[in-house]
N, CA, C and O atoms as a Tinker XYZ file with bonds, in Angstrom:
   360  protein
     1  N     11.810000   37.959000   -3.511000    73     2
     2  CA    10.720000   37.159000   -3.347000    64     1     3
     3  C     10.993000   35.078000   -4.352000    63     2     4     5
     4  O     10.252000   34.156000   -4.011000    81     3
     5  N     11.636000   34.958000   -4.983000    73     3     6
     6  CA    12.194000   33.748000   -5.193000    64     5     7
     7  C     12.360000   32.532000   -4.002000    63     6     8     9
     8  O     11.668000   31.518000   -3.913000    81     7
     9  N     13.543000   32.961000   -3.074000    73     7    10
    10  CA    13.957000   32.694000   -2.273000    64     9    11
    11  C     12.773000   32.286000   -0.980000    63    10    12    13
    12  O     12.625000   31.239000   -0.349000    81    11
    13  N     11.980000   33.712000   -0.913000    73    11    14
    14  CA    10.737000   33.093000   -0.095000    64    13    15
    15  C      9.915000   32.331000    0.067000    63    14    16    17
    16  O      9.430000   31.839000    1.086000    81    15
    17  N      9.571000   32.105000   -1.843000    73    15    18
    18  CA     8.620000   31.080000   -1.884000    64    17    19
    19  C      9.346000   29.443000   -1.948000    63    18    20    21
    20  O      8.789000   28.362000   -1.761000    81    19
    21  N     10.815000   29.745000   -2.291000    73    19    22
    22  CA    11.194000   28.868000   -1.361000    64    21    23
    23  C     11.720000   27.315000   -0.637000    63    22    24    25
    24  O     11.951000   26.119000   -0.815000    81    23
    25  N     11.686000   28.344000    0.211000    73    23    26
    26  CA    11.423000   28.416000    1.961000    64    25    27
    27  C     10.023000   28.252000    2.384000    63    26    28    29
    28  O      9.530000   27.693000    3.364000    81    27
    29  N      9.627000   28.747000    1.610000    73    27    30
    30  CA     8.002000   28.125000    2.328000    64    29    31
    31  C      7.655000   26.714000    1.515000    63    30    32    33
    32  O      7.244000   25.736000    2.139000    81    31
    33  N      7.841000   26.688000    0.160000    73    31    34
    34  CA     7.927000   25.107000   -0.598000    64    33    35
    35  C      8.370000   24.272000    0.412000    63    34    36    37
    36  O      7.560000   23.695000    1.138000    81    35
    37  N      9.940000   24.102000    0.577000    73    35    38
    38  CA    10.947000   23.302000    1.745000    64    37    39
    39  C      9.876000   22.981000    3.132000    63    38    40    41
    40  O      9.674000   21.864000    3.607000    81    39
    41  N      9.194000   24.448000    3.677000    73    39    42
    42  CA     8.656000   24.416000    5.141000    64    41    43
    43  C      7.254000   23.705000    4.580000    63    42    44    45
    44  O      6.757000   23.310000    5.635000    81    43
    45  N      6.473000   23.377000    3.671000    73    43    46
    46  CA     5.407000   22.836000    3.189000    64    45    47
    47  C      5.940000   21.613000    3.292000    63    46    48    49
    48  O      5.341000   20.800000    3.997000    81    47
    49  N      6.790000   21.339000    2.828000    73    47    50
    50  CA     7.161000   19.630000    2.371000    64    49    51
    51  C      7.564000   18.935000    4.162000    63    50    52    53
    52  O      7.171000   17.961000    4.805000    81    51
    53  N      8.327000   19.825000    4.361000    73    51    54
    54  CA     8.722000   19.112000    5.653000    64    53    55
    55  C      7.636000   18.860000    6.944000    63    54    56    57
    56  O      7.696000   18.030000    7.851000    81    55
    57  N      6.748000   19.780000    6.694000    73    55    58
    58  CA     5.550000   19.661000    7.794000    64    57    59
    59  C      4.808000   18.344000    7.085000    63    58    60    61
    60  O      4.906000   17.273000    7.684000    81    59
    61  N      3.907000   18.398000    5.550000    73    59    62
    62  CA     3.480000   17.625000    4.961000    64    61    63
    63  C      4.444000   15.684000    5.202000    63    62    64    65
    64  O      4.028000   14.549000    5.438000    81    63
    65  N      5.344000   16.094000    5.044000    73    63    66
    66  CA     5.880000   15.137000    5.315000    64    65    67
    67  C      5.525000   13.712000    6.971000    63    66    68    69
    68  O      5.188000   12.538000    7.129000    81    67
    69  N      5.885000   14.852000    7.730000    73    67    70
    70  CA     5.765000   14.614000    9.666000    64    69    71
    71  C      4.149000   14.144000    9.037000    63    70    72    73
    72  O      3.910000   12.947000    9.194000    81    71
    73  N      3.379000   14.714000    8.562000    73    71    74
    74  CA     1.680000   14.391000    8.449000    64    73    75
    75  C      1.941000   13.003000    8.140000    63    74    76    77
    76  O      1.770000   12.176000    9.036000    81    75
    77  N      2.358000   12.609000    6.915000    73    75    78
    78  CA     2.179000   11.189000    6.209000    64    77    79
    79  C      3.181000   10.351000    7.325000    63    78    80    81
    80  O      2.614000    9.340000    7.739000    81    79
    81  N      4.098000   10.491000    7.708000    73    79    82
    82  CA     4.542000    9.747000    8.521000    64    81    83
    83  C      3.407000    9.173000    9.652000    63    82    84    85
    84  O      2.853000    8.091000    9.848000    81    83
    85  N      3.383000   10.378000   10.218000    73    83    86
    86  CA     2.194000   10.130000   11.149000    64    85    87
    87  C      0.801000    9.028000   10.858000    63    86    88    89
    88  O      0.242000    8.203000   11.581000    81    87
    89  N      0.544000    9.550000    9.214000    73    87    90
    90  CA    -0.696000    8.556000    8.931000    64    89    91
    91  C      0.047000    6.945000    8.541000    63    90    92    93
    92  O     -0.585000    5.893000    8.636000    81    91
    93  N      1.261000    7.020000    8.168000    73    91    94
    94  CA     1.492000    5.845000    8.057000    64    93    95
    95  C      1.597000    5.133000    9.083000    63    94    96    97
    96  O      0.618000    4.397000    9.203000    81    95
    97  N      2.345000    5.020000    9.880000    73    95    98
    98  CA     2.636000    4.458000   11.345000    64    97    99
    99  C      0.885000    4.136000   12.623000    63    98   100   101
   100  O      0.857000    3.428000   13.630000    81    99
   101  N     -0.485000    5.103000   11.915000    73    99   102
   102  CA    -1.249000    4.734000   12.515000    64   101   103
   103  C     -1.989000    3.462000   11.780000    63   102   104   105
   104  O     -3.004000    3.001000   12.302000    81   103
   105  N     -1.648000    3.093000   10.978000    73   103   106
   106  CA    -2.267000    1.745000   10.436000    64   105   107
   107  C     -0.827000    0.946000   10.226000    63   106   108   109
   108  O      0.210000    1.392000    9.737000    81   107
   109  N     -1.108000   -0.425000   10.774000    73   107   110
   110  CA    -0.002000   -1.117000   11.109000    64   109   111
   111  C     -0.023000   -2.042000    9.337000    63   110   112   113
   112  O     -0.969000   -2.071000    8.550000    81   111
   113  N      0.897000   -2.474000    9.227000    73   111   114
   114  CA     1.131000   -3.372000    7.637000    64   113   115
   115  C      0.581000   -4.875000    8.112000    63   114   116   117
   116  O      0.802000   -5.545000    9.121000    81   115
   117  N     -0.397000   -5.143000    6.692000    73   115   118
   118  CA    -0.963000   -6.442000    6.824000    64   117   119
   119  C     -0.271000   -6.707000    5.747000    63   118   120   121
   120  O     -0.223000   -5.812000    4.903000    81   119
   121  N      0.442000   -7.975000    5.479000    73   119   122
   122  CA     1.034000   -9.019000    4.432000    64   121   123
   123  C     -0.436000   -9.618000    3.873000    63   122   124   125
   124  O     -0.873000  -10.637000    4.409000    81   123
   125  N     -1.138000   -9.019000    2.866000    73   123   126
   126  CA    -1.798000   -9.844000    1.804000    64   125   127
   127  C     -3.284000   -8.811000    1.625000    63   126   128   129
   128  O     -4.148000   -9.076000    0.790000    81   127
   129  N     -3.351000   -7.820000    2.413000    73   127   130
   130  CA    -4.714000   -7.376000    2.765000    64   129   131
   131  C     -4.493000   -6.296000    1.554000    63   130   132   133
   132  O     -3.875000   -5.233000    1.607000    81   131
   133  N     -5.065000   -6.784000    0.638000    73   131   134
   134  CA    -4.592000   -5.566000   -0.593000    64   133   135
   135  C     -5.694000   -4.937000   -1.019000    63   134   136   137
   136  O     -5.697000   -4.348000   -2.100000    81   135
   137  N     -6.986000   -4.995000   -0.052000    73   135   138
   138  CA    -8.063000   -4.065000   -0.184000    64   137   139
   139  C     -7.984000   -3.485000    0.855000    63   138   140   141
   140  O     -8.579000   -2.420000    0.688000    81   139
   141  N     -7.398000   -3.570000    2.381000    73   139   142
   142  CA    -7.206000   -3.173000    3.355000    64   141   143
   143  C     -8.653000   -3.485000    4.382000    63   142   144   145
   144  O     -8.635000   -2.851000    5.436000    81   143
   145  N     -9.725000   -4.281000    4.189000    73   143   146
   146  CA   -10.300000   -4.621000    5.194000    64   145   147
   147  C    -10.239000   -5.274000    6.163000    63   146   148   149
   148  O    -11.254000   -5.674000    6.733000    81   147
   149  N     -8.921000   -5.554000    6.609000    73   147   150
   150  CA    -8.753000   -5.931000    7.845000    64   149   151
   151  C     -8.600000   -7.546000    7.684000    63   150   152   153
   152  O     -8.664000   -8.343000    8.620000    81   151
   153  N     -8.434000   -7.795000    6.633000    73   151   154
   154  CA    -8.574000   -9.290000    6.592000    64   153   155
   155  C     -7.992000  -10.144000    5.515000    63   154   156   157
   156  O     -8.451000   -9.956000    4.388000    81   155
   157  N     -7.133000  -10.981000    5.649000    73   155   158
   158  CA    -7.047000  -11.589000    4.053000    64   157   159
   159  C     -7.527000  -12.651000    3.850000    63   158   160   161
   160  O     -7.130000  -13.700000    4.359000    81   159
   161  N     -8.652000  -12.508000    2.909000    73   159   162
   162  CA    -9.529000  -13.656000    2.493000    64   161   163
   163  C     -9.758000  -13.433000    0.979000    63   162   164   165
   164  O     -9.254000  -12.455000    0.427000    81   163
   165  N    -10.613000  -14.452000    0.209000    73   163   166
   166  CA   -10.932000  -14.800000   -1.253000    64   165   167
   167  C    -10.843000  -13.570000   -1.775000    63   166   168   169
   168  O     -9.984000  -13.294000   -2.612000    81   167
   169  N    -12.147000  -12.293000   -1.121000    73   167   170
   170  CA   -11.939000  -11.178000   -2.221000    64   169   171
   171  C    -10.075000  -10.925000   -2.221000    63   170   172   173
   172  O     -9.703000  -10.548000   -3.333000    81   171
   173  N     -8.979000  -11.061000   -1.251000    73   171   174
   174  CA    -7.754000  -10.520000   -2.062000    64   173   175
   175  C     -7.330000  -11.078000   -3.252000    63   174   176   177
   176  O     -6.845000  -10.565000   -4.260000    81   175
   177  N     -7.697000  -12.632000   -2.851000    73   175   178
   178  CA    -7.507000  -13.485000   -4.226000    64   177   179
   179  C     -8.147000  -12.804000   -5.457000    63   178   180   181
   180  O     -7.473000  -12.522000   -6.448000    81   179
   181  N     -9.832000  -12.479000   -5.339000    73   179   182
   182  CA   -10.300000  -11.754000   -6.382000    64   181   183
   183  C     -9.644000  -10.786000   -6.774000    63   182   184   185
   184  O     -9.159000  -10.757000   -7.905000    81   183
   185  N     -9.523000   -9.905000   -5.982000    73   183   186
   186  CA    -9.283000   -8.627000   -6.131000    64   185   187
   187  C     -7.727000   -8.648000   -6.859000    63   186   188   189
   188  O     -7.692000   -8.169000   -7.992000    81   187
   189  N     -6.704000   -9.061000   -6.409000    73   187   190
   190  CA    -5.606000   -9.442000   -6.587000    64   189   191
   191  C     -5.872000  -10.089000   -8.362000    63   190   192   193
   192  O     -5.379000   -9.462000   -9.300000    81   191
   193  N     -6.520000  -11.105000   -8.553000    73   191   194
   194  CA    -6.938000  -11.101000   -9.906000    64   193   195
   195  C     -7.111000  -10.619000  -10.949000    63   194   196   197
   196  O     -6.602000  -11.014000  -11.998000    81   195
   197  N     -8.302000   -9.139000  -10.741000    73   195   198
   198  CA    -8.531000   -8.294000  -11.177000    64   197   199
   199  C     -7.709000   -7.150000  -11.683000    63   198   200   201
   200  O     -7.738000   -6.427000  -12.679000    81   199
   201  N     -6.723000   -7.304000  -10.268000    73   199   202
   202  CA    -5.620000   -5.680000  -10.707000    64   201   203
   203  C     -4.691000   -6.570000  -11.232000    63   202   204   205
   204  O     -4.151000   -5.869000  -12.088000    81   203
   205  N     -3.984000   -7.997000  -11.292000    73   203   206
   206  CA    -3.436000   -8.084000  -12.398000    64   205   207
   207  C     -3.714000   -7.982000  -13.460000    63   206   208   209
   208  O     -2.887000   -7.638000  -14.305000    81   207
   209  N     -5.088000   -8.277000  -13.770000    73   207   210
   210  CA    -5.482000   -8.398000  -15.216000    64   209   211
   211  C     -5.153000   -7.011000  -16.070000    63   210   212   213
   212  O     -4.556000   -6.873000  -17.138000    81   211
   213  N     -5.905000   -5.826000  -14.995000    73   211   214
   214  CA    -6.449000   -4.355000  -15.410000    64   213   215
   215  C     -4.689000   -3.893000  -15.959000    63   214   216   217
   216  O     -4.425000   -3.379000  -17.046000    81   215
   217  N     -3.510000   -4.309000  -14.685000    73   215   218
   218  CA    -2.493000   -3.575000  -14.891000    64   217   219
   219  C     -1.572000   -4.048000  -15.722000    63   218   220   221
   220  O     -0.406000   -3.680000  -15.865000    81   219
   221  N     -2.353000   -5.146000  -16.427000    73   219   222
   222  CA    -1.142000   -6.408000  -17.875000    64   221   223
   223  C     -0.033000   -6.449000  -16.823000    63   222   224   225
   224  O      1.080000   -6.099000  -17.217000    81   223
   225  N     -0.161000   -6.818000  -15.555000    73   223   226
   226  CA     1.619000   -7.286000  -15.056000    64   225   227
   227  C      2.270000   -6.160000  -14.228000    63   226   228   229
   228  O      3.212000   -6.298000  -13.447000    81   227
   229  N      1.660000   -5.103000  -14.505000    73   227   230
   230  CA     2.760000   -3.978000  -14.589000    64   229   231
   231  C      2.269000   -3.901000  -12.506000    63   230   232   233
   232  O      1.733000   -4.786000  -11.839000    81   231
   233  N      2.805000   -2.304000  -11.996000    73   231   234
   234  CA     2.582000   -2.547000  -10.546000    64   233   235
   235  C      1.184000   -1.788000  -10.693000    63   234   236   237
   236  O      0.688000   -1.012000  -11.509000    81   235
   237  N      0.692000   -2.555000   -9.182000    73   235   238
   238  CA    -0.746000   -2.296000   -9.149000    64   237   239
   239  C     -1.025000   -2.160000   -7.587000    63   238   240   241
   240  O     -0.083000   -1.703000   -6.939000    81   239
   241  N     -2.045000   -2.451000   -6.971000    73   239   242
   242  CA    -2.334000   -2.192000   -5.913000    64   241   243
   243  C     -2.136000   -3.094000   -5.255000    63   242   244   245
   244  O     -1.920000   -2.902000   -4.059000    81   243
   245  N     -2.136000   -4.527000   -5.834000    73   243   246
   246  CA    -1.610000   -5.798000   -5.299000    64   245   247
   247  C     -0.130000   -6.091000   -5.712000    63   246   248   249
   248  O      0.283000   -7.249000   -5.777000    81   247
   249  N      0.545000   -5.161000   -5.950000    73   247   250
   250  CA     2.366000   -5.206000   -6.502000    64   249   251
   251  C      2.775000   -5.081000   -4.792000    63   250   252   253
   252  O      3.161000   -4.124000   -4.121000    81   251
   253  N      2.496000   -6.498000   -4.454000    73   251   254
   254  CA     2.514000   -6.302000   -2.870000    64   253   255
   255  C      4.015000   -6.420000   -2.189000    63   254   256   257
   256  O      4.162000   -6.341000   -0.969000    81   255
   257  N      4.882000   -6.577000   -2.913000    73   255   258
   258  CA     6.158000   -6.578000   -2.675000    64   257   259
   259  C      6.932000   -5.496000   -3.066000    63   258   260   261
   260  O      8.030000   -5.168000   -2.615000    81   259
   261  N      6.158000   -4.870000   -4.098000    73   259   262
   262  CA     6.928000   -3.730000   -4.426000    64   261   263
   263  C      8.109000   -3.191000   -5.176000    63   262   264   265
   264  O      8.893000   -2.245000   -5.101000    81   263
   265  N      7.783000   -4.607000   -6.208000    73   263   266
   266  CA     9.090000   -5.044000   -7.507000    64   265   267
   267  C      8.663000   -4.397000   -8.390000    63   266   268   269
   268  O      9.231000   -4.722000   -9.432000    81   267
   269  N      7.896000   -3.579000   -8.546000    73   267   270
   270  CA     7.243000   -2.963000   -9.997000    64   269   271
   271  C      6.223000   -4.207000  -10.908000    63   270   272   273
   272  O      5.904000   -4.004000  -12.080000    81   271
   273  N      5.817000   -5.441000  -10.167000    73   271   274
   274  CA     5.336000   -6.109000  -11.136000    64   273   275
   275  C      4.410000   -6.770000  -10.273000    63   274   276   277
   276  O      4.779000   -7.534000   -9.381000    81   275
   277  N      3.212000   -6.497000  -10.517000    73   275   278
   278  CA     2.159000   -7.725000  -10.128000    64   277   279
   279  C      1.950000   -8.949000  -10.967000    63   278   280   281
   280  O      1.583000   -9.088000  -12.134000    81   279
   281  N      2.341000   -9.914000   -9.898000    73   279   282
   282  CA     2.720000  -10.907000  -10.647000    64   281   283
   283  C      2.588000  -12.278000   -9.251000    63   282   284   285
   284  O      2.396000  -12.012000   -8.065000    81   283
   285  N      2.779000  -13.925000   -9.920000    73   283   286
   286  CA     3.054000  -14.911000   -8.980000    64   285   287
   287  C      3.473000  -14.468000   -7.699000    63   286   288   289
   288  O      2.639000  -14.730000   -6.832000    81   287
   289  N      4.430000  -13.919000   -7.314000    73   287   290
   290  CA     5.171000  -13.917000   -6.215000    64   289   291
   291  C      4.595000  -13.155000   -5.365000    63   290   292   293
   292  O      4.964000  -13.316000   -4.202000    81   291
   293  N      3.401000  -11.966000   -5.659000    73   291   294
   294  CA     2.493000  -11.114000   -4.621000    64   293   295
   295  C      1.302000  -12.560000   -4.383000    63   294   296   297
   296  O      0.957000  -13.069000   -3.316000    81   295
   297  N      0.951000  -12.871000   -5.571000    73   295   298
   298  CA    -0.698000  -14.002000   -5.292000    64   297   299
   299  C      0.028000  -14.771000   -3.849000    63   298   300   301
   300  O     -0.620000  -15.058000   -2.843000    81   299
   301  N      1.520000  -15.016000   -4.033000    73   299   302
   302  CA     2.108000  -16.225000   -2.805000    64   301   303
   303  C      1.736000  -15.672000   -1.418000    63   302   304   305
   304  O      1.141000  -16.409000   -0.632000    81   303
   305  N      2.175000  -13.954000   -0.955000    73   303   306
   306  CA     1.941000  -13.289000   -0.322000    64   305   307
   307  C      0.413000  -13.047000    0.249000    63   306   308   309
   308  O      0.197000  -12.917000    1.454000    81   307
   309  N     -0.316000  -13.015000   -0.455000    73   307   310
   310  CA    -2.065000  -13.300000   -0.278000    64   309   311
   311  C     -1.924000  -14.733000   -0.055000    63   310   312   313
   312  O     -2.102000  -14.964000    1.142000    81   311
   313  N     -1.661000  -15.856000   -0.765000    73   311   314
   314  CA    -2.696000  -17.273000   -0.711000    64   313   315
   315  C     -1.589000  -17.582000    1.142000    63   314   316   317
   316  O     -2.084000  -18.142000    2.120000    81   315
   317  N     -0.503000  -17.166000    1.099000    73   315   318
   318  CA    -0.008000  -17.574000    2.452000    64   317   319
   319  C     -0.198000  -16.667000    3.653000    63   318   320   321
   320  O      0.450000  -16.809000    4.690000    81   319
   321  N     -1.010000  -15.838000    3.490000    73   319   322
   322  CA    -1.735000  -15.616000    5.161000    64   321   323
   323  C     -3.433000  -15.271000    4.676000    63   322   324   325
   324  O     -3.945000  -14.190000    4.965000    81   323
   325  N     -3.935000  -15.989000    4.167000    73   323   326
   326  CA    -4.991000  -16.076000    4.246000    64   325   327
   327  C     -5.603000  -16.792000    5.256000    63   326   328   329
   328  O     -5.247000  -17.895000    5.669000    81   327
   329  N     -6.683000  -16.023000    5.700000    73   327   330
   330  CA    -7.424000  -15.792000    6.947000    64   329   331
   331  C     -6.685000  -15.528000    8.378000    63   330   332   333
   332  O     -6.843000  -15.917000    9.535000    81   331
   333  N     -5.649000  -14.518000    7.570000    73   331   334
   334  CA    -5.044000  -13.824000    8.862000    64   333   335
   335  C     -5.856000  -12.172000    8.859000    63   334   336   337
   336  O     -5.957000  -11.283000    8.013000    81   335
   337  N     -6.372000  -12.358000   10.386000    73   335   338
   338  CA    -7.068000  -10.799000   10.408000    64   337   339
   339  C     -6.158000   -9.888000   11.388000    63   338   340   341
   340  O     -5.707000  -10.103000   12.513000    81   339
   341  N     -6.067000   -8.739000   10.470000    73   339   342
   342  CA    -4.833000   -7.504000   11.041000    64   341   343
   343  C     -5.135000   -7.263000   12.209000    63   342   344   345
   344  O     -5.985000   -7.511000   13.064000    81   343
   345  N     -3.905000   -6.527000   11.970000    73   343   346
   346  CA    -3.624000   -5.710000   13.621000    64   345   347
   347  C     -4.846000   -4.188000   13.415000    63   346   348   349
   348  O     -5.183000   -3.846000   12.281000    81   347
   349  N     -5.270000   -3.584000   14.434000    73   347   350
   350  CA    -6.588000   -2.453000   14.803000    64   349   351
   351  C     -5.240000   -1.436000   14.316000    63   350   352   353
   352  O     -4.074000   -1.666000   14.637000    81   351
   353  N     -5.744000   -0.148000   13.380000    73   351   354
   354  CA    -5.164000    0.401000   13.678000    64   353   355
   355  C     -4.835000    1.520000   14.859000    63   354   356   357
   356  O     -5.814000    1.479000   15.605000    81   355
   357  N     -4.443000    1.928000   15.068000    73   355   358
   358  CA    -3.678000    2.981000   16.575000    64   357   359
   359  C     -5.071000    4.349000   16.640000    63   358   360
   360  O     -5.006000    5.258000   17.468000    81   359
């Protein structure tokens, strides 16, 4: 019984992994667009400020370089891409 449950868990994990890869591939990356609205703009700067304050510098939605902290490096990514329109999802 235990082995069967383990096999099911592994099979479910593999299936979910395939679905996740498909979902991630359907939305192209857009550096600096932390709120996911398809354009990097002043709202991203305002949202960055809010998330930095709420997370007290720890990782947040705006930890864009994925280094574990929401800091000026992440803001540089946002401001360096201002007015950039993101590619459309597939």
